[in-house]
C-alpha positions in Angstrom: 4.6 -26.2 -41.9 6.8 -25.4 -44.9 10.0 -26.4 -43.2 9.3 -29.9 -41.8 12.2 -31.9 -40.6 12.7 -34.7 -43.0 9.9 -37.2 -42.4 10.8 -40.7 -43.4 7.7 -42.7 -43.9 8.0 -46.4 -45.0 5.8 -48.0 -47.6 3.8 -49.8 -44.9 3.4 -46.6 -42.9 2.2 -44.8 -46.0 -0.6 -47.4 -46.3 -1.7 -46.5 -42.8 -1.4 -42.7 -43.5 -3.7 -43.1 -46.5 -6.4 -44.3 -44.1 -5.6 -41.6 -41.5 -6.0 -38.9 -44.2 -9.5 -40.2 -45.0 -11.0 -38.8 -41.8 -10.2 -37.0 -38.6 -10.4 -38.4 -35.1 -10.5 -42.1 -36.0 -10.1 -44.9 -33.6 -7.3 -47.5 -34.2 -10.1 -50.0 -35.0 -11.5 -47.7 -37.8 -8.0 -47.4 -39.3 -7.3 -51.1 -39.0 -10.7 -51.9 -40.7 -9.6 -49.9 -43.7 -6.0 -51.2 -43.9 -6.4 -54.9 -43.1 -8.5 -55.9 -46.1 -6.3 -54.0 -48.6 -2.9 -55.2 -47.5 -3.7 -58.3 -45.4 -1.9 -56.8 -42.4 -2.7 -58.0 -39.0 -4.3 -55.6 -36.5 -1.2 -55.9 -34.4 1.0 -54.8 -37.3 -1.3 -51.8 -38.1 -1.2 -50.8 -34.4 2.6 -50.9 -34.5 2.7 -48.8 -37.7 0.3 -46.3 -36.1 2.5 -46.0 -33.0 5.5 -45.4 -35.2 3.7 -42.7 -37.1 2.7 -41.0 -33.8 6.4 -41.2 -32.7 7.5 -39.6 -35.9 5.0 -36.8 -35.5 3.0 -37.7 -38.6 -0.1 -38.7 -36.6 -1.6 -37.0 -33.6 -3.4 -38.8 -30.9 -6.1 -37.4 -28.7 -7.4 -39.2 -25.6 -11.2 -39.0 -25.2 -12.1 -41.0 -22.1 -10.9 -44.5 -22.8 -10.7 -44.0 -26.6 -7.6 -42.9 -28.5 -8.5 -40.8 -31.6 -6.0 -40.5 -34.4 -5.7 -37.6 -36.9 -3.1 -36.6 -39.4 -0.5 -34.2 -38.0 0.9 -33.6 -41.5 -0.8 -33.3 -44.9 -0.3 -35.7 -47.8 1.4 -32.9 -49.7 3.9 -32.3 -46.9 4.8 -36.0 -46.9 5.2 -36.1 -50.6 7.4 -33.0 -50.6 9.6 -34.5 -47.8 9.9 -37.8 -49.7 10.7 -35.9 -53.0 13.4 -33.9 -51.2 14.9 -37.0 -49.7 14.9 -38.8 -53.0 16.5 -35.8 -54.8 19.2 -35.6 -52.0 19.9 -39.3 -52.1 20.0 -40.0 -55.8 20.8 -36.6 -57.3 23.0 -35.0 -54.7 20.2 -32.5 -54.1 20.2 -31.3 -57.7 16.6 -30.8 -58.8 17.7 -30.0 -62.4 19.4 -33.4 -62.7 16.3 -35.2 -61.4 14.0 -33.4 -63.8 16.4 -34.1 -66.7 16.7 -37.7 -65.8 12.9 -38.2 -65.8 12.5 -36.3 -69.1 15.2 -38.3 -70.8 14.4 -41.7 -69.3 10.7 -41.9 -69.0 8.0 -42.1 -71.7 6.1 -38.9 -71.8 3.2 -38.2 -74.1 3.0 -34.9 -76.1 0.2 -33.7 -73.8 2.4 -34.4 -70.7 5.4 -32.6 -72.3 3.1 -29.6 -73.1 1.9 -29.5 -69.5 5.4 -29.6 -68.2 6.5 -26.9 -70.6 3.5 -24.7 -69.6 4.2 -25.2 -65.9 7.9 -24.4 -66.3 7.1 -21.3 -68.4 4.6 -20.2 -65.8 7.2 -20.7 -63.1 9.7 -18.7 -65.1 7.2 -15.9 -65.7 6.5 -15.7 -61.9 10.2 -15.6 -61.1 10.7 -12.7 -63.5 8.2 -10.5 -61.7 9.6 -7.8 -59.5 9.5 -8.5 -55.8 9.4 -12.3 -56.3 12.5 -14.0 -55.0 14.0 -17.1 -56.5 13.6 -20.0 -54.1 16.9 -20.9 -52.5 18.3 -24.2 -53.6 15.4 -25.1 -55.8 16.9 -25.1 -59.2 20.6 -24.5 -58.9 23.3 -27.0 -59.8 24.8 -26.8 -56.3 24.2 -29.5 -53.7 21.7 -28.4 -51.1 22.7 -28.9 -47.5 20.3 -30.3 -45.0 18.9 -27.9 -42.5 
């Protein structure tokens, strides 16, 4: 599922997703039991959030007799990638380089964190230089990416 449509998950929905990702085939009651004590949300609110997540395609529901069993339809990584793309598009006109420069210049990074970033960028650059490996389209250009 590399090319997901943009999945907009609110902060409250994210809290429910964290519970959904913990186990497959959970009842609403099991999800509510995890979310309620953490965020003091009513069972009705959690059920509404769960219904929204099903509508958005983030959660799948399977009917087993009289029970509805909920499972994640998307991975946590897919949601993070979608949110990161949305953030980059919204605040940096889709320019990933501007986003990275902003964080490097405006956030406090330790020497270890800078070394790790440098190592990852160099590894990415080495992989891009290998024959037969194509540069990802729109990933590190200065041009605005268009939504698909």
